[in-house]
N, C-alpha and C positions, 0 to 999 in steps of 0.2 A: 569340372572344380567339385563337386557336388560329390561324396559317393556312401554307401551302404542306406540307399535307399529315400536318403533325405529332397525334397524337392524345395526351389525357389519357389518362395507366395512371388506375387505384381511387384508390389515398391520393390523386394531385391534383385528379380531379374531385370525390373528399369533401370536403377542402379547403376547394376555390373555391365549392360548392357554399353550405357554412358560411357563408365569406364572403360571400354572396352573398342568405343565407339574413338572416343578422346585420340588412347595409344598407337591407334592404327594412324589415324588425321596426326599427333602430333600437334594438337592443342590442350593436352592432360595438363603438364605440367604451367605455362603460362594462362591456364582457366584455372590451377589450385591458386597459384601464388598473388593471381587479381582480386579473386575473393576475401583472402588471409591477409591479412597486416600483422610480418610480423612481431614476435610479444618479445622485447627483453624480461629476464628476469631484474628482478632487484640483487645486487652486491652486497648482501650484507657482511657489515668485519664478523658480529654475535654466528650468523652462519656458515663463515667462512671457519671459525675457534671449532666453532659444536661440527663440524666434516672433520675437519683433524683429529681434535678430541679421537672423533671414536675412532676413525682410518690407522693408530699408532694400535700399537703389539700392546698385546695385555701387560702389565708387569709377572714379573719371572717369583716363580712357588718353589719355595726351598725343598730341595732333596729329605726326603722326615727320610729315609736311611733302610737299611737288613732290619730288615723282620725278623726275630726267632717264631720259630715255631716245629711244630710237630705232623708227623701223622700216624696214628692209633694205630700199634700193630696186632690190638689181637678183636683180627676179624680167621675169616678163613681163606688161604693162598687162591683157592680160587676164584675171590670177588676181585672188581676191579683196582678196589682198593689195597685189597692185601697183594696185587701186584706188586701198589704202586706202593708200597708199605717195603716189598723185600726186594724192590730196586733202588728204593735210597741204602736198605740197610746193607752197608761194609764189611 
């Protein structure tokens, strides 16, 4: 179960041995359910509303539109910008 040179401590080793023994004897689920009482979370209307508003889609942002610009053609044609400007020159 543990790898990469990790070791078990005494308490961890005993705990995992109890869990494995409980699994083999089909006693683990009964032991766990008898020790802990089920807890019911309160369902408040405020919490429900907060969750619903958090899960809703964000409002749409309007499109800005086309922005005009240019690539300076005052560079050597052997550079990356020079290649790019020659591609866009028709």
